[in-house]
Structure formats: structure tokens, C-alpha cells
C-alpha positions, 0 to 999 in steps of 0.5 A: 073533315071532322075530328073523329072521321080523321080518328078513325082513319088514324085507327085505320093506319095504325091498325094497317101499321101492324100488319106488317111482317117484322122482317118486311120492316126490318128489312127495308129498314136495313137496306135505307139505314146507315147509306154511305156515297160519295162523289168522283171527279177525274180520278179522285174521290169525296170523302165518305158521307152519310146519306139521310134521306131517299131511296137508292137510284136503280132499286127495284124498290123505289117504286114500291117505297115512292107509291106508299110515301105519296098515296097519303099527301094531304087534300086540302079543299080549293088545292090540288095535288100535280105529279109526275114521275118524283116530282110533285106541285101542289096548287093553289086558285085564291082570288085575293093577292094578300091570302095567296101567301099565308091561306096556301102555308097554312095549309101546305105546311110551308112554316120554316121552309121545310119539308125537303121541298126544293121549290115554294114559290107563289104567283098571285094574279091580281085579276080579279074573280069573274 
């Protein structure tokens, strides 16, 4: 995607975000902010802890918010995104094993192990391309 197309896409996203009513944004903010949890084992409760990410389980908004979240996952040439329920896998196939790790990290943005991913393993194949 060239810079002009990317700028147009960003402009469209900003335009669409500007059209979301403030009341809706306020409801979402209050729904997702300042949430706490605690754990109960037998009859003993842990201290309350803040939740900094995620959507409350069992919420009627959960499927909608998840769809909004994954709607704009980045797509790169030579990579695929596989999704099932709330699991997402980024797949890449390269024929030079030495390039797999660095190229995949660069394309998918896995610098420093961030992004909230719980699994980031790449297993290169040493088979040459037919």
C-alpha cells in the first residue's frame, strides 16, 4: 500500500470515528474502565486487583467489541491471518529459514515480545522451494 492510499485510509477512519456519538463512547468507556476482580479458593478471597485490558466475559457487547477489534488486523504480502473464536494466528511461509525470524517479526510487529500475544513461535522448514 503506498503512502497516498494509507493516508486516505487513515483519513476515512478518523472521519468514521468522528461520527460515533459521544454518548456511545462514554458508555463504552464506563463499561471497560475501572474494573476489578478477585479470586475465591474454597472460602478465601484474594485482594481486589484492577483489570487493565479485555472485555467482561458473558457480556452482550463482547462479540461486537471483538469484531471491531479484529476488523482491521494488518495484512502483509506473504502472510495470512487465521481466526477462530477469540484465537488469532499469523502465518507466514518463507523459503529461506534464516529470514523467517527477522522478516516475520518485522512484518507482524513482534518487537520486544509485545502486542499482548501469548504465543509467538516460528518453526522454519529447511525444505527448498520446488
